[in-house]
Structure formats: structure tokens, C-alpha cells
C-alpha positions as semicolon CSV with decimal commas, in nm:
position;residue;x (nm);y (nm);z (nm)
1;X;3,322;1,767;0,810
2;X;3,095;1,757;0,507
3;X;2,953;1,427;0,389
4;X;2,833;1,336;0,042
5;X;2,570;1,098;0,184
6;X;2,220;1,196;0,288
7;X;2,145;1,096;0,645
8;X;1,803;0,999;0,776
9;X;1,809;1,145;1,124
10;X;1,445;1,233;1,179
11;X;1,210;1,002;0,993
12;X;1,130;0,897;0,642
13;X;0,832;1,119;0,558
14;X;0,788;1,493;0,594
15;X;0,428;1,624;0,585
16;X;0,419;2,001;0,530
17;X;0,090;2,190;0,552
18;X;0,043;2,559;0,475
19;X;-0,273;2,733;0,601
20;X;-0,417;3,064;0,485
21;X;-0,674;3,187;0,735
22;X;-0,981;3,371;0,608
23;X;-0,910;3,656;0,848
24;X;-0,538;3,637;0,930
25;X;-0,543;3,962;1,128
26;X;-0,830;3,847;1,350
27;X;-0,663;3,765;1,682
28;X;-0,960;3,563;1,808
29;X;-0,951;3,343;1,498
30;X;-0,574;3,299;1,528
31;X;-0,613;3,196;1,893
32;X;-0,889;2,950;1,803
33;X;-0,676;2,798;1,526
34;X;-0,367;2,775;1,749
35;X;-0,566;2,608;2,028
36;X;-0,701;2,345;1,788
37;X;-0,369;2,269;1,620
38;X;-0,177;2,260;1,950
39;X;-0,430;2,003;2,073
40;X;-0,353;1,799;1,761
41;X;0,021;1,828;1,827
42;X;-0,022;1,723;2,190
43;X;-0,247;1,424;2,124
44;X;-0,157;1,275;1,784
45;X;0,026;0,943;1,822
46;X;0,170;0,900;1,471
47;X;0,404;1,198;1,429
48;X;0,754;1,168;1,573
49;X;0,821;1,543;1,546
50;X;0,619;1,861;1,483
51;X;0,684;2,223;1,393
52;X;0,423;2,498;1,395
53;X;0,530;2,834;1,262
54;X;0,440;3,158;1,091
55;X;0,617;3,324;0,798
56;X;0,970;3,428;0,883
57;X;1,074;3,783;0,814
58;X;1,285;3,652;0,526
59;X;1,449;3,871;0,269
60;X;1,199;3,950;-0,006
61;X;1,299;3,745;-0,310
62;X;1,103;3,601;-0,603
63;X;1,145;3,246;-0,470
64;X;1,015;3,321;-0,117
65;X;0,641;3,287;-0,052
66;X;0,543;3,430;0,285
67;X;0,175;3,464;0,198
68;X;0,060;3,181;0,428
69;X;-0,064;3,235;0,783
70;X;0,073;2,914;0,940
71;X;0,304;2,631;0,841
72;X;0,266;2,299;1,019
73;X;0,527;2,030;0,958
74;X;0,508;1,675;1,087
75;X;0,763;1,396;1,058
76;X;0,652;1,035;1,030
77;X;0,855;0,715;1,037
78;X;0,670;0,578;0,735
79;X;0,403;0,639;0,475
80;X;0,186;0,392;0,666
81;X;0,209;0,616;0,975
82;X;0,113;0,920;0,767
83;X;-0,182;0,731;0,618
84;X;-0,294;0,630;0,967
85;X;-0,272;0,995;1,072
86;X;-0,512;1,097;0,795
87;X;-0,793;0,895;0,952
88;X;-0,687;0,932;1,316
89;X;-0,948;1,095;1,542
90;X;-0,698;1,361;1,652
91;X;-0,666;1,478;1,289
92;X;-1,037;1,461;1,209
93;X;-1,117;1,652;1,530
94;X;-0,870;1,925;1,433
95;X;-1,042;1,961;1,094
96;X;-1,384;1,980;1,262
97;X;-1,265;2,245;1,507
98;X;-1,062;2,465;1,272
99;X;-1,161;2,421;0,906
100;X;-1,410;2,706;0,922
101;X;-1,115;2,941;0,988
102;X;-0,911;2,876;0,675
103;X;-0,968;2,963;0,312
104;X;-0,684;2,760;0,165
105;X;-0,465;2,465;0,261
106;X;-0,166;2,335;0,066
107;X;-0,001;2,004;0,154
108;X;0,336;1,870;0,040
109;X;0,466;1,527;0,136
110;X;0,829;1,434;0,092
111;X;1,015;1,108;0,141
112;X;1,387;1,066;0,205
113;X;1,616;0,993;-0,083
114;X;1,799;0,675;0,004
């Protein structure tokens, strides 16, 4: 049954981060990045859900951008939780350990429509 209302089933803020590694075909660099970000996922207290992925083998269309190396999505209960994450030691440690591996990062934050 389809509903016309928008349900909040996961949290109020979605934090989506796209990473482009300097050397995306370098397996050692990919492993180093994945180790650092998985440590962040395992230890960060603010996020209520996480998703780490790579570009899907989606149909090639003008609106699809599969140029990124990794996509990391976090869900937070509130903007305050996301702001706390920005200064949390788990986040700053991840940046220290992995920032030398990427050439570009793009962040999009989205809040639920109520």
C-alpha cells in the first residue's frame, strides 16, 4: 500500500560523503583507506547507521556519476549529533590516517522533510 506521507524511519539527517582517491587502482591505498574508514564506522558513537560502498555498475546515463572511488553515508538522529561527529576524535583520527590518499571529497547533508 502506497502512502502519501514521508516516514522518518532511520534518522533525521543523512550525511553523504564521496571520496576520489589519488590512485584508485592502487590496491594498497584502497586497503589503507578501507581500514581507516572501517575503524571510523566501528568506533564512532554519533551515527545510528552507516553505509560504505563503491560505484554500482549502473546503466550509463547522463544523470549518473560513477566517477567517485567510495561513497560513505551516515545517518544521524539530529544536526547536533552530526556537528558533534565533526569534532569527534574518531572522525579527526580518520582524517589524519586517510586524507593523504584522496584528491577530492564532496559532502552532502540532507534533512527529512516533515
